[in-house]
C-alpha positions in Angstrom: 77.2 97.8 119.4 77.3 94.9 117.0 79.2 95.2 113.7 76.0 94.8 111.6 74.2 97.5 113.6 77.0 100.0 113.3 77.5 99.2 109.6 73.9 100.1 108.9 74.5 103.5 110.5 76.9 104.3 107.7 75.4 102.3 104.8 72.0 101.2 103.7 72.4 97.5 104.2 70.7 96.0 101.2 72.3 98.1 98.4 75.7 97.6 100.1 75.2 93.9 100.3 74.1 93.8 96.6 77.4 95.3 95.5 79.5 93.0 97.8 77.6 89.9 96.6 78.1 90.9 93.0 81.8 91.3 93.6 82.2 88.0 95.3 79.9 86.0 93.0 81.4 82.7 91.7 78.7 82.2 89.1 76.5 84.4 86.8 74.2 86.7 88.8 70.7 87.7 87.9 68.4 90.1 89.8 66.2 87.2 90.9 69.0 85.2 92.5 70.6 88.4 94.0 67.2 89.1 95.7 67.3 85.7 97.3 70.9 86.1 98.4 70.2 89.3 100.3 66.6 88.4 101.4 64.9 91.2 99.5 62.0 91.5 97.1 62.8 91.2 93.3 61.1 94.6 92.6 63.2 96.4 95.3 66.4 94.8 93.9 65.6 95.9 90.4 64.8 99.4 91.5 68.1 99.7 93.3 70.0 98.1 90.4 68.5 100.7 88.0 69.8 103.5 90.2 73.2 101.8 90.4 73.2 101.5 86.6 72.6 105.2 86.3 75.5 105.9 88.7 77.8 103.7 86.6 78.2 100.9 89.2 76.5 97.9 87.4 75.8 96.8 83.9 72.8 94.7 82.6 73.8 92.3 79.9 70.8 90.8 78.2 71.0 87.0 77.6 67.8 85.9 76.0 65.0 86.7 78.5 67.5 87.2 81.4 69.7 90.1 82.3 73.1 89.1 83.6 74.5 91.6 86.2 78.1 92.7 86.2 80.0 95.4 88.1 81.7 98.2 86.3 85.3 99.2 87.3 83.7 101.9 89.5 81.3 99.4 91.0 84.2 97.0 91.7 86.0 99.8 93.6 83.0 100.8 95.6 82.2 97.2 96.5 85.9 96.6 97.6 85.8 99.6 99.8 82.5 98.7 101.4 84.0 95.3 102.2 87.0 96.9 103.7 84.8 99.1 106.0 82.8 96.0 107.0 86.0 94.2 107.9 87.2 97.2 110.0 84.0 97.2 112.0 
């Protein structure tokens, strides 16, 4: 079984990739560019991000009309562990 296939058995792929992409981002990240990175609709990304915010994984920092996304300490830890699991598979 391919790594990607077995990974999706344990994790929902899009939310996991959102956290990993946020963790590895070199520039500022907004919901719209995160949606493009993981090949997902903007509305789906925002819905997932709102759930992650409630869980204490991400923060929305408003900058004018845009909301900058950042990981919390807990979000950093979760993303790091997701990446470790991906690498083990």
